C-alpha positions as CSV (number, residue, x, y, z in Angstrom):
1,M,88.7,23.3,107.1
2,Q,90.7,26.6,106.7
3,A,89.3,29.8,107.0
4,D,89.4,30.8,103.4
5,L,86.4,28.4,102.0
6,F,84.6,29.8,99.5
7,T,81.9,30.1,101.5
8,R,83.5,31.9,104.3
9,A,81.6,35.4,104.1
10,D,78.5,33.2,105.0
11,P,78.9,30.4,107.8
12,E,75.1,29.6,107.9
13,Q,75.8,27.9,104.2
14,N,77.5,25.0,106.0
15,L,74.6,22.3,106.2
16,L,75.8,20.4,109.2
17,K,75.1,22.5,112.1
18,H,77.7,20.7,114.2
19,D,80.6,17.7,113.9
20,G,82.3,18.6,110.4
21,E,81.3,21.2,107.8
22,L,79.4,20.3,103.8
23,Y,78.3,22.7,101.7
24,V,77.0,23.5,98.4
25,L,79.0,25.7,96.2
26,G,76.3,25.4,93.3
27,Q,77.1,25.3,89.1
28,L,80.9,24.5,88.4
29,M,80.0,24.8,85.2
30,D,76.5,24.9,83.3
31,A,74.7,22.1,81.2
32,A,75.8,22.0,78.1
33,Q,79.9,21.6,78.9
34,A,79.1,19.0,82.0
35,Q,77.7,16.8,79.3
36,L,80.9,17.7,77.2
37,V,83.2,16.9,80.2
38,F,80.9,13.7,81.2
39,D,81.4,12.5,77.2
40,E,85.5,12.9,77.4
41,L,85.7,11.2,80.7
42,H,83.5,8.2,80.1
43,A,85.3,7.5,76.7
44,S,89.1,8.5,78.1
45,L,89.9,7.7,81.3
46,P,91.0,4.1,82.3
47,W,88.3,2.7,83.9
48,Q,88.5,-0.5,86.1
49,N,85.8,-2.6,88.0
50,E,85.5,-2.0,91.5
51,V,86.8,-5.4,93.3
52,L,85.9,-5.8,97.3
53,P,87.2,-8.6,98.9
54,N,84.8,-11.1,101.1
55,R,85.6,-10.0,105.1
56,F,82.8,-13.4,105.6
57,S,84.4,-15.5,103.6
58,Q,88.2,-17.7,105.2
59,A,88.5,-18.6,101.6
60,P,90.2,-15.5,99.3
61,E,86.8,-14.4,97.8
62,F,86.2,-11.1,96.2
63,F,82.7,-9.2,94.5
64,V,82.9,-7.5,91.5
65,L,80.3,-3.8,91.9
66,D,78.7,-2.7,89.1
67,R,80.2,0.6,90.2
68,K,83.9,1.3,88.2
69,L,86.6,3.9,88.9
70,S,89.9,5.5,88.0
71,L,92.6,7.1,90.3
72,H,94.8,9.6,89.1
73,T,98.0,11.7,91.0
74,E,101.1,12.0,90.2
75,A,101.2,11.9,94.3
76,L,101.2,8.9,95.1
77,T,101.7,5.0,93.7
78,H,98.7,3.3,95.1
79,Y,95.9,4.4,97.6
80,R,94.5,1.6,99.8
81,Y,90.7,2.0,99.3
82,S,87.5,0.1,99.9
83,G,90.0,-2.2,101.4
84,A,92.4,-3.2,98.4
85,D,95.6,-1.1,96.9
86,K,94.5,1.1,93.8
87,P,97.4,1.8,91.4
88,C,97.4,5.7,90.2
89,Q,97.2,7.1,86.4
90,P,98.5,10.2,85.7
91,W,96.8,13.7,85.4
92,T,95.1,13.6,82.2
93,P,94.5,17.5,80.9
94,L,91.0,17.7,81.0
95,L,91.6,16.4,85.0
96,L,93.9,19.5,85.4
97,K,91.4,21.6,84.4
98,L,88.8,20.8,87.1
99,K,91.1,20.4,90.0
100,A,92.2,24.0,89.2
101,Q,88.7,25.6,89.1
102,I,87.7,23.6,91.8
103,E,91.1,24.7,94.0
104,Q,90.2,28.2,92.7
105,R,86.8,27.5,93.9
106,T,87.2,26.6,97.0
107,G,90.4,28.0,98.3
108,Q,91.7,25.1,99.0
109,P,94.6,22.4,97.7
110,F,94.4,18.4,96.1
111,N,96.9,16.7,94.8
112,V,94.7,13.3,93.9
113,C,91.1,12.4,91.9
114,L,89.2,9.7,92.1
115,A,86.6,9.0,89.4
116,N,83.7,6.7,90.2
117,L,81.7,5.7,87.3
118,Y,77.7,4.5,88.0
119,P,76.6,3.1,84.8
120,D,72.6,3.2,86.0
121,G,70.9,3.3,89.1
122,K,71.5,-0.2,90.5
123,A,75.5,1.1,90.5
124,S,75.5,2.5,94.1
125,M,78.1,3.1,97.3
126,G,77.1,2.2,100.9
127,W,77.5,4.2,104.0
128,H,81.0,4.8,104.5
129,S,83.7,7.4,106.1
130,D,86.7,8.8,103.7
131,N,88.8,7.9,106.9
132,E,91.8,6.4,104.8
133,T,95.2,6.6,106.8
134,Q,97.0,8.4,103.6
135,L,94.1,11.6,103.6
136,V,95.6,14.7,105.7
137,Q,93.0,14.9,108.7
138,G,90.6,17.5,108.1
139,S,91.6,18.2,104.6
140,A,88.5,19.1,102.5
141,I,86.7,16.8,99.7
142,A,85.4,18.0,96.7
143,S,83.5,16.4,95.3
144,L,81.9,17.2,91.3
145,S,78.6,15.1,89.8
146,L,78.6,15.2,86.0
147,G,75.8,13.1,84.3
148,A,72.4,11.7,85.7
149,A,71.6,13.3,89.1
150,R,71.6,11.0,92.3
151,D,70.7,11.2,96.0
152,F,73.9,12.1,97.4
153,D,72.8,10.8,101.8
154,V,74.7,12.0,105.0
155,K,74.3,10.1,108.3
156,H,75.7,11.1,111.9
157,K,77.4,8.6,113.2
158,R,76.0,8.5,116.5
159,S,72.7,10.3,116.9
160,G,71.5,8.7,112.9
161,E,70.9,12.0,112.0
162,K,69.9,12.3,108.0
163,L,70.6,14.7,105.5
164,R,69.9,14.3,101.6
165,L,70.9,16.6,98.8
166,N,69.8,15.3,95.3
167,L,73.0,15.8,93.4
168,K,73.0,17.7,89.7
169,S,75.7,17.3,86.9
170,G,77.9,19.6,87.6
171,Q,77.2,20.3,90.4
172,L,80.3,21.2,93.3
173,V,79.9,19.8,96.6
174,V,82.4,20.3,99.1
175,M,83.3,18.4,103.2
176,G,85.6,18.7,105.4
177,G,86.6,19.5,109.1
178,A,85.4,16.5,111.6
179,V,82.4,15.5,109.0
180,Q,84.6,12.5,108.3
181,Q,84.9,11.9,112.3
182,H,81.5,11.6,112.8
183,W,79.4,11.1,109.7
184,L,78.6,8.5,107.2
185,H,77.6,9.1,103.2
186,A,76.2,6.8,100.6
187,I,75.1,6.9,97.3
188,P,71.7,4.5,97.5
189,K,70.6,1.8,94.4
190,R,67.8,3.8,92.0
191,M,66.5,1.0,90.4
192,G,64.2,2.7,87.4
193,L,67.2,4.8,86.4
194,K,69.1,3.5,83.3
195,E,71.5,6.5,82.6
196,P,75.6,6.8,83.8
197,R,76.8,9.2,86.5
198,I,80.3,10.6,86.8
199,N,81.4,11.7,90.3
200,L,85.0,13.0,90.2
201,T,86.5,13.7,94.4
202,F,89.2,16.0,94.4
203,R,91.1,15.1,97.7
204,L,94.8,15.6,99.6
205,M,97.0,13.3,101.0
206,H,100.0,12.4,102.0
207,P,102.6,11.8,99.3
208,D,105.0,8.3,99.0
209,R,106.2,9.1,95.5
210,K,105.7,10.5,91.9
211,C,103.9,7.9,89.9
212,D,105.4,6.2,87.1
213,Q,104.5,8.0,83.9
């Protein structure tokens, strides 16, 4: 990660003591602001069901997940994510405002926002790394949580070492360096949770061409 990261004055704030960087940068906004942002994004983004191919079937089969997503960028036409191409949407004014705030806070550039909507605690994200070929290798990924608090787990690929964060509404987390090569992360199920959560991940990706407006 670049030397001008927000936490550069205190490298001990890195929660991963080896093989990557993970920082909790505190609250980007207070609870009332976070609720207003959540409500606008929940109502206005063109959410799509997350559909995954069944890699264990010889016939074309797909799983429709509880989680929904919305991808926003003007750098890409499609983003290959979870084994399928996701069409991109233009930036909204609110997402551009949040991107500018996060770039100022982190000192890192971003050109893509992947929004995930978890309708309740049944919606989850399994163990994975953000290692798509379109990502600029070693670049930062900033994650803003809105709505219900959810656990965020990380696990080292070789040692199995684990860390759990409970991410609250308005909280900003940044991953960088070699973290995607050496660590997995996940959002586990919480079956008793009824409230929704939105997670915005801001990324830097190699552009192909402009999104159609």
